[in-house]
Structures are given as structure tokens and as C-alpha cells.
N, CA, C and O of each residue as an XYZ file, in Angstrom:
616
protein
N      74.733    101.130    133.498
C      75.201    100.494    132.298
C      75.814     99.136    132.616
O      75.638     98.182    131.858
N      76.514     99.047    133.704
C      77.125     97.793    134.095
C      76.055     96.746    134.368
O      76.240     95.573    134.043
N      74.952     97.152    134.955
C      73.890     96.207    135.219
C      73.320     95.689    133.893
O      73.020     94.502    133.764
N      73.174     96.570    132.927
C      72.658     96.183    131.620
C      73.631     95.238    130.918
O      73.195     94.260    130.310
N      74.906     95.496    130.983
C      75.922     94.645    130.365
C      75.922     93.283    131.058
O      76.004     92.249    130.395
N      75.829     93.279    132.408
C      75.800     92.020    133.153
C      74.580     91.187    132.754
O      74.683     89.974    132.572
N      73.425     91.844    132.619
C      72.211     91.134    132.223
C      72.338     90.572    130.805
O      71.921     89.443    130.543
N      72.911     91.357    129.893
C      73.103     90.895    128.521
C      74.068     89.709    128.477
O      73.821     88.735    127.767
N      75.146     89.786    129.219
C      76.122     88.696    129.269
C      75.455     87.455    129.866
O      75.676     86.345    129.381
N      74.644     87.627    130.909
C      73.927     86.502    131.533
C      72.965     85.841    130.546
O      72.909     84.615    130.446
N      72.208     86.667    129.819
C      71.275     86.123    128.830
C      72.047     85.402    127.726
O      71.633     84.336    127.272
N      73.148     85.970    127.302
C      73.971     85.355    126.265
C      74.517     84.007    126.729
O      74.459     83.033    125.979
N      75.044     83.933    127.950
C      75.591     82.681    128.468
C      74.504     81.617    128.636
O      74.713     80.443    128.330
N      73.354     82.046    129.122
C      72.244     81.115    129.279
C      71.788     80.577    127.929
O      71.513     79.385    127.795
N      71.707     81.444    126.938
C      71.303     81.032    125.596
C      72.337     80.081    125.001
O      71.978     79.071    124.396
N      73.581     80.392    125.165
C      74.657     79.562    124.622
C      74.668     78.193    125.289
O      74.923     77.186    124.629
N      74.397     78.145    126.578
C      74.409     76.875    127.299
C      73.235     75.988    126.900
O      73.334     74.765    126.993
N      72.149     76.566    126.467
C      70.976     75.756    126.132
C      70.923     75.363    124.657
O      69.994     74.658    124.262
N      71.862     75.781    123.838
C      71.890     75.408    122.426
C      72.300     73.948    122.261
O      73.144     73.445    123.003
N      71.699     73.276    121.285
C      72.051     71.898    120.970
C      73.297     71.909    120.099
O      73.408     72.688    119.152
N      74.221     71.038    120.435
C      75.455     70.947    119.671
C      75.263     69.871    118.605
O      74.835     68.760    118.918
N      75.574     70.189    117.358
C      75.427     69.264    116.246
C      76.802     68.997    115.665
O      77.570     69.915    115.380
N      77.093     67.711    115.498
C      78.356     67.319    114.876
C      78.051     66.763    113.497
O      77.064     66.048    113.326
N      78.867     67.073    112.524
C      78.640     66.529    111.188
C      79.066     65.068    111.168
O      79.987     64.666    111.879
N      78.382     64.278    110.339
C      78.705     62.868    110.198
C      79.030     62.573    108.746
O      78.496     63.191    107.825
N      79.898     61.634    108.578
C      80.260     61.216    107.235
C      79.087     60.451    106.624
O      78.341     59.784    107.341
N      78.923     60.541    105.317
C      77.872     59.797    104.644
C      78.240     58.326    104.480
O      77.360     57.477    104.341
N      79.528     58.026    104.497
C      79.968     56.642    104.360
C      79.749     55.911    105.679
O      80.028     56.461    106.744
N      79.252     54.677    105.618
C      79.041     53.932    106.859
C      80.368     53.591    107.510
O      81.373     53.352    106.840
N      80.342     53.577    108.821
C      81.552     53.221    109.556
C      81.724     51.715    109.518
O      80.752     50.967    109.611
N      82.947     51.283    109.383
C      83.228     49.864    109.418
C      83.350     49.443    110.874
O      84.062     50.058    111.669
N      82.631     48.374    111.195
C      82.659     47.881    112.555
C      83.223     46.471    112.515
O      82.709     45.605    111.808
N      84.255     46.256    113.260
C      84.849     44.926    113.333
C      84.108     44.131    114.395
O      84.497     44.101    115.562
N      83.030     43.486    113.961
C      82.211     42.743    114.892
C      81.981     41.349    114.317
O      81.610     41.204    113.152
N      82.198     40.355    115.118
C      81.988     38.979    114.712
C      80.767     38.467    115.465
O      80.709     38.518    116.694
N      79.789     37.971    114.699
C      78.606     37.411    115.319
C      78.835     35.912    115.446
O      79.025     35.220    114.446
N      78.817     35.425    116.650
C      79.022     34.004    116.877
C      77.687     33.341    117.173
O      76.898     33.830    117.982
N      77.454     32.237    116.514
C      76.237     31.474    116.745
C      76.457     30.585    117.964
O      77.533     30.020    118.160
N      75.444     30.480    118.750
C      75.483     29.580    119.890
C      74.295     28.646    119.793
O      73.464     28.775    118.895
N      74.220     27.729    120.698
C      73.082     26.820    120.709
C      71.787     27.559    121.024
O      70.700     27.024    120.806
N      71.893     28.770    121.529
C      70.702     29.541    121.867
C      70.018     30.092    120.621
O      68.826     30.401    120.660
N      70.748     30.221    119.520
C      70.151     30.787    118.312
C      70.480     29.947    117.076
O      71.153     30.426    116.164
N      70.006     28.692    117.040
C      70.291     27.858    115.872
C      69.542     28.347    114.638
O      68.453     28.914    114.732
N      70.141     28.116    113.503
C      69.546     28.512    112.232
C      68.871     27.285    111.624
O      69.450     26.199    111.593
N      67.661     27.464    111.150
C      66.950     26.396    110.462
C      66.973     26.715    108.970
O      66.469     27.753    108.541
N      67.560     25.815    108.184
C      67.694     26.037    106.749
C      66.924     24.972    105.980
O      67.003     23.785    106.294
N      66.182     25.410    104.974
C      65.456     24.495    104.107
C      65.793     24.785    102.654
O      66.203     25.888    102.295
N      65.608     23.760    101.831
C      65.802     23.904    100.392
C      64.735     23.055     99.729
O      64.310     22.045    100.289
N      64.299     23.450     98.546
C      63.309     22.646     97.832
C      63.538     22.730     96.333
O      64.143     23.672     95.822
N      63.031     21.708     95.643
C      63.093     21.700     94.191
C      61.911     20.903     93.665
O      61.243     20.190     94.414
N      61.663     21.033     92.379
C      60.515     20.394     91.735
C      60.986     19.596     90.524
O      61.727     20.097     89.679
N      60.543     18.351     90.461
C      60.730     17.534     89.265
C      59.381     17.582     88.557
O      58.399     17.009     89.029
N      59.344     18.264     87.434
C      58.072     18.548     86.760
C      57.841     17.592     85.600
O      58.754     17.278     84.837
N      56.591     17.136     85.484
C      56.144     16.301     84.354
C      56.987     15.038     84.167
O      57.381     14.706     83.049
N      57.258     14.343     85.266
C      58.021     13.097     85.217
C      57.083     11.964     84.788
O      56.046     11.740     85.413
N      57.448     11.260     83.730
C      56.630     10.157     83.196
C      57.093      8.842     83.809
O      58.290      8.566     83.895
N      56.106      8.026     84.239
C      56.419      6.732     84.832
C      55.310      5.745     84.476
O      54.123      6.064     84.546
N      55.729      4.541     84.092
C      54.769      3.459     83.874
C      54.518      2.812     85.230
O      55.395      2.165     85.801
N      53.295      3.004     85.732
C      52.967      2.516     87.073
C      51.466      2.306     87.149
O      50.697      3.071     86.567
N      51.053      1.290     87.851
C      49.642      0.953     88.036
C      48.927      0.748     86.686
O      47.773      1.142     86.515
N      49.636      0.128     85.741
C      49.016     -0.267     84.484
C      48.927      0.798     83.413
O      48.298      0.567     82.380
N      49.531      1.955     83.618
C      49.504      2.995     82.581
C      50.636      3.996     82.801
O      51.301      3.984     83.837
N      50.842      4.857     81.814
C      51.834      5.919     81.958
C      51.211      7.072     82.737
O      50.171      7.611     82.358
N      51.866      7.436     83.827
C      51.393      8.529     84.680
C      52.366      9.698     84.599
O      53.564      9.512     84.390
N      51.837     10.894     84.767
C      52.663     12.100     84.809
C      52.665     12.618     86.234
O      51.616     12.891     86.817
N      53.882     12.750     86.790
C      54.043     13.184     88.176
C      54.715     14.544     88.242
O      55.564     14.875     87.414
N      54.326     15.320     89.231
C      55.081     16.501     89.650
C      55.517     16.198     91.072
O      54.690     15.966     91.955
N      56.825     16.202     91.281
C      57.384     15.778     92.561
C      58.106     16.961     93.195
O      59.092     17.467     92.658
N      57.602     17.388     94.332
C      58.213     18.493     95.071
C      58.955     17.911     96.267
O      58.373     17.196     97.083
N      60.238     18.222     96.363
C      61.069     17.751     97.470
C      61.504     18.976     98.273
O      62.067     19.926     97.728
N      61.234     18.935     99.568
C      61.693     19.986    100.484
C      62.465     19.308    101.601
O      62.010     18.309    102.158
N      63.625     19.844    101.929
C      64.380     19.252    103.024
C      64.978     20.338    103.906
O      65.264     21.455    103.474
N      65.153     19.946    105.172
C      65.759     20.823    106.175
C      67.099     20.212    106.549
O      67.216     19.001    106.736
N      68.103     21.067    106.655
C      69.445     20.602    107.002
C      69.593     20.445    108.507
O      68.841     21.037    109.281
N      70.573     19.640    108.916
C      70.910     19.555    110.326
C      71.447     20.912    110.772
O      71.964     21.680    109.960
N      71.321     21.200    112.059
C      71.788     22.469    112.598
C      73.316     22.516    112.521
O      73.994     21.517    112.764
N      73.828     23.665    112.188
C      75.279     23.913    112.094
C      75.960     23.047    111.027
O      77.080     22.577    111.227
N      75.291     22.843    109.917
C      75.885     22.083    108.817
C      77.117     22.833    108.303
O      77.094     24.055    108.156
N      78.172     22.098    108.035
C      79.398     22.698    107.499
C      79.183     23.074    106.039
O      78.435     22.404    105.328
N      79.825     24.127    105.596
C      79.687     24.580    104.212
C      80.013     23.471    103.214
O      79.406     23.400    102.146
N      80.947     22.625    103.550
C      81.359     21.557    102.637
C      80.378     20.376    102.627
O      80.524     19.470    101.806
N      79.392     20.369    103.517
C      78.472     19.235    103.632
C      77.131     19.427    102.927
O      76.291     18.528    102.956
N      76.916     20.576    102.298
C      75.658     20.782    101.574
C      75.643     19.883    100.337
O      76.567     19.934     99.526
N      74.607     19.066    100.188
C      74.540     18.251     98.969
C      74.018     19.078     97.796
O      73.224     20.000     97.981
N      74.460     18.748     96.618
C      73.938     19.373     95.411
C      72.555     18.772     95.171
O      72.426     17.552     95.069
N      71.530     19.599     95.082
C      70.163     19.091     94.949
C      69.990     18.204     93.717
O      69.092     17.363     93.677
N      70.840     18.389     92.721
C      70.736     17.563     91.511
C      71.025     16.098     91.812
O      70.509     15.210     91.134
N      71.859     15.837     92.840
C      72.121     14.452     93.248
C      70.834     13.824     93.776
O      70.503     12.687     93.443
N      70.111     14.584     94.606
C      68.856     14.074     95.167
C      67.831     13.843     94.057
O      67.144     12.822     94.040
N      67.736     14.793     93.137
C      66.783     14.659     92.028
C      67.105     13.417     91.199
O      66.208     12.661     90.829
N      68.380     13.214     90.914
C      68.790     12.045     90.120
C      68.475     10.751     90.866
O      68.055      9.771     90.250
N      68.676     10.736     92.192
C      68.357      9.546     92.987
C      66.865      9.235     92.941
O      66.480      8.070     92.840
N      66.024     10.264     93.014
C      64.572     10.072     92.934
C      64.195      9.535     91.556
O      63.409      8.593     91.452
N      64.742     10.119     90.512
C      64.433      9.674     89.150
C      64.896      8.228     88.917
O      64.201      7.444     88.271
N      66.067      7.887     89.446
C      66.590      6.529     89.300
C      65.709      5.529     90.046
O      65.401      4.461     89.518
N      65.304      5.868     91.263
C      64.427      4.989     92.032
C      63.118      4.751     91.282
O      62.664      3.613     91.162
N      62.518      5.820     90.782
C      61.243      5.681     90.076
C      61.403      4.920     88.762
O      60.528      4.138     88.390
N      62.495      5.139     88.069
C      62.736      4.445     86.803
C      62.936      2.949     86.973
O      62.675      2.174     86.053
N      63.400      2.540     88.154
C      63.654      1.118     88.439
C      62.741      0.587     89.537
O      63.071     -0.401     90.194
N      61.597      1.234     89.738
C      60.735      0.858     90.859
C      60.249     -0.577     90.679
O      59.699     -0.917     89.632
N      60.449     -1.430     91.702
C      60.191     -2.864     91.533
C      58.721     -3.278     91.530
O      58.352     -4.205     90.808
N      57.876     -2.617     92.317
C      56.489     -3.071     92.420
C      55.569     -2.069     91.733
O      55.231     -1.027     92.294
N      55.175     -2.403     90.519
C      54.383     -1.483     89.686
C      52.943     -1.303     90.163
O      52.195     -0.519     89.579
N      52.548     -2.018     91.217
C      51.172     -1.886     91.712
C      51.094     -1.129     93.036
O      49.998     -0.915     93.555
N      52.235     -0.720     93.593
C      52.220      0.012     94.868
C      51.396      1.291     94.753
O      51.412      1.972     93.728
N      50.682      1.596     95.821
C      49.997      2.885     95.896
C      51.049      3.996     95.923
O      52.204      3.769     96.282
N      50.627      5.195     95.537
C      51.543      6.331     95.491
C      52.115      6.660     96.869
O      53.248      7.127     96.980
N      51.342      6.420     97.901
C      51.835      6.677     99.269
C      53.028      5.782     99.600
O      53.965      6.210    100.274
N      52.986      4.538     99.122
C      54.086      3.597     99.359
C      55.318      4.034     98.565
O      56.437      4.025     99.076
N      55.092      4.411     97.323
C      56.189      4.927     96.492
C      56.831      6.132     97.182
O      58.055      6.248     97.236
N      56.007      7.006     97.698
C      56.489      8.222     98.343
C      57.313      7.893     99.598
O      58.346      8.516     99.843
N      56.860      6.924    100.383
C      57.632      6.516    101.564
C      58.997      5.969    101.157
O      59.984      6.173    101.863
N      59.055      5.280    100.028
C      60.335      4.756     99.544
C      61.290      5.890     99.153
O      62.494      5.815     99.396
N      60.734      6.928     98.549
C      61.557      8.088     98.156
C      62.150      8.759     99.391
O      63.355      9.007     99.443
N      61.314      9.054    100.383
C      61.819      9.749    101.581
C      62.799      8.884    102.360
O      63.766      9.390    102.929
N      62.549      7.581    102.383
C      63.468      6.670    103.075
C      64.842      6.682    102.410
O      65.868      6.768    103.085
N      64.852      6.595    101.088
C      66.114      6.619    100.342
C      66.913      7.892    100.631
O      68.111      7.836    100.910
N      66.234      9.036    100.559
C      66.942     10.312    100.739
C      67.488     10.462    102.155
O      68.598     10.962    102.339
N      66.728     10.037    103.149
C      67.210     10.153    104.535
C      68.401      9.230    104.785
O      69.326      9.591    105.511
N      68.379      8.031    104.182
C      69.491      7.094    104.362
C      70.750      7.585    103.660
O      71.854      7.477    104.195
N      70.575      8.119    102.470
C      71.730      8.482    101.646
C      72.361      9.821    102.030
O      73.548     10.034    101.783
N      71.581     10.727    102.632
C      72.080     12.074    102.914
C      71.958     12.383    104.408
O      70.923     12.878    104.855
N      73.010     12.094    105.179
C      72.947     12.282    106.635
C      72.877     13.744    107.075
O      72.591     14.011    108.242
N      73.126     14.687    106.185
C      73.030     16.106    106.564
C      71.600     16.632    106.482
O      71.354     17.809    106.747
N      70.652     15.762    106.115
C      69.252     16.167    106.100
C      68.636     15.840    107.454
O      68.714     14.705    107.924
N      68.025     16.844    108.075
C      67.326     16.628    109.339
C      65.912     16.134    109.075
O      65.354     15.378    109.871
N      65.335     16.559    107.962
C      64.009     16.084    107.566
C      63.868     16.243    106.062
O      64.565     17.037    105.431
N      62.952     15.471    105.510
C      62.654     15.574    104.088
C      61.151     15.380    103.906
O      60.535     14.515    104.528
N      60.581     16.211    103.036
C      59.173     16.086    102.660
C      59.107     15.914    101.154
O      59.715     16.671    100.397
N      58.361     14.910    100.737
C      58.146     14.668     99.313
C      56.652     14.746     99.058
O      55.856     14.090     99.729
N      56.290     15.553     98.084
C      54.899     15.645     97.663
C      54.819     15.227     96.205
O      55.417     15.850     95.328
N      54.065     14.158     95.965
C      53.863     13.658     94.610
C      52.446     14.010     94.184
O      51.481     13.640     94.852
N      52.325     14.722     93.076
C      51.011     14.994     92.485
C      50.921     14.209     91.187
O      51.764     14.344     90.300
N      49.884     13.387     91.093
C      49.667     12.547     89.917
C      48.555     13.185     89.093
O      47.454     13.421     89.590
N      48.858     13.460     87.829
C      47.847     14.049     86.941
C      46.730     13.040     86.668
O      46.950     11.832     86.761
N      45.526     13.531     86.329
C      44.448     12.616     85.936
C      44.899     11.781     84.738
O      45.710     12.216     83.920
N      44.344     10.563     84.662
C      44.706      9.661     83.570
C      43.432      9.017     83.025
O      42.329      9.318     83.482
N      43.596      8.122     82.036
C      42.429      7.438     81.461
C      41.736      6.576     82.511
O      40.507      6.543     82.582
N      42.527      5.879     83.325
C      41.947      4.981     84.315
C      41.450      5.721     85.563
O      40.451      5.325     86.165
N      42.148      6.792     85.947
C      41.785      7.550     87.153
C      41.659      9.024     86.763
O      42.672      9.709     86.623
N      40.435      9.522     86.587
C      40.244     10.893     86.092
C      40.368     11.980     87.174
O      39.784     13.056     87.044
N      41.116     11.698     88.218
C      41.280     12.655     89.309
C      42.756     12.957     89.529
O      43.600     12.063     89.462
N      43.058     14.218     89.792
C      44.403     14.556     90.255
C      44.475     14.114     91.708
O      43.503     14.259     92.449
N      45.604     13.582     92.117
C      45.763     13.157     93.508
C      47.164     13.471     93.975
O      48.103     13.570     93.185
N      47.281     13.625     95.294
C      48.555     14.043     95.882
C      48.858     13.216     97.118
O      47.978     12.936     97.932
N      50.119     12.831     97.243
C      50.622     12.160     98.437
C      51.748     13.012     99.009
O      52.636     13.448     98.276
N      51.711     13.246    100.307
C      52.783     14.000    100.968
C      53.306     13.167    102.135
O      52.541     12.725    102.991
N      54.623     12.962    102.154
C      55.266     12.205    103.224
C      56.414     13.037    103.773
O      57.207     13.595    103.015
N      56.497     13.116    105.101
C      57.602     13.802    105.770
C      58.288     12.827    106.709
O      57.636     12.129    107.486
N      59.601     12.788    106.628
C      60.409     11.988    107.551
C      61.343     12.919    108.295
O      61.915     13.844    107.718
N      61.492     12.660    109.595
C      62.414     13.415    110.438
C      63.478     12.474    110.983
O      63.192     11.342    111.372
N      64.701     12.966    111.002
C      65.800     12.157    111.535
C      65.683     12.112    113.052
O      65.425     13.123    113.705
N      65.878     10.928    113.589
C      65.887     10.790    115.054
C      67.149     11.423    115.597
O      68.221     11.316    115.002
N      67.011     12.087    116.738
C      68.171     12.786    117.328
C      68.988     11.886    118.192
O      69.992     12.318    118.759
């Protein structure tokens, strides 16, 4: 009988030792006090874009309708207080076009003037791309697009 009891106790201990232990976990996530610090090894690239739709301009001898898409990338590690309000950029583009001095310039030249203005006026922009789409007109029955990108020198 002792041998049988010893064998049963041995089997019981072996079984108990091989059981997986499960601990209950709370359903609420644990709060971890961890601060992620950015370094030069992991810079963030941020872009923003907006569209000026159906902008009317008297240019090249007739009224043209433009759709102007502006996309810009910020400098790395821009301070929260340095983000420009995109409405300022839109207003600057509209003002430039409304007072554009040479009514015969090709759209590519106009576009270069827009990107130049924005890069000069907003130093927190690392690059700016302007795409101007001109709707077909009486004189030119084709839609056409000019895209210009400027990058700030480092």
C-alpha cells in the first residue's frame, strides 16, 4: 500500500509541476510613464496642403479659371508656435495673383513667382509645391497644368 501511495503522490507532484500557471489581468490598460524623445536619428517629416478652387484671374488676354494646389513640408523639429496658418499662405497667393504685374507671363513663370514668395515669406517651410491647373478657355481649349517645387537650401 505504501508503494501505491508513493506512486500516487509522485504522479500528483509531477502533474502539479507541469501545470501552466495563469494569472488574471485587469481589463483596463496599465499606465506607463514613458517619454519618447525624438533624436536626429528619427526626424519627422510633416506636410500640409490646401486647394484654392475656381480662382478667377484676368491673364493672357482673357479671364481664366485656376485651381491651385499648394503642398508644403515643414522644417524638421518645427516648434508648435511656428506653424503658419494656411489661410495666410492662401491670402498671399490670391494677393499676388490679383496684383500680378505681367499679364502675358506663361503659367510656369507665374507659378515660380508663387513658390518664391512663399519660401521667402515663411522660413518654417522646407519645401513648397504649387500646382496650377488652368481650365480650358475660348482662346485655349485645353486644360493645362504647371507644377513647381522649391526646396530650401540647408
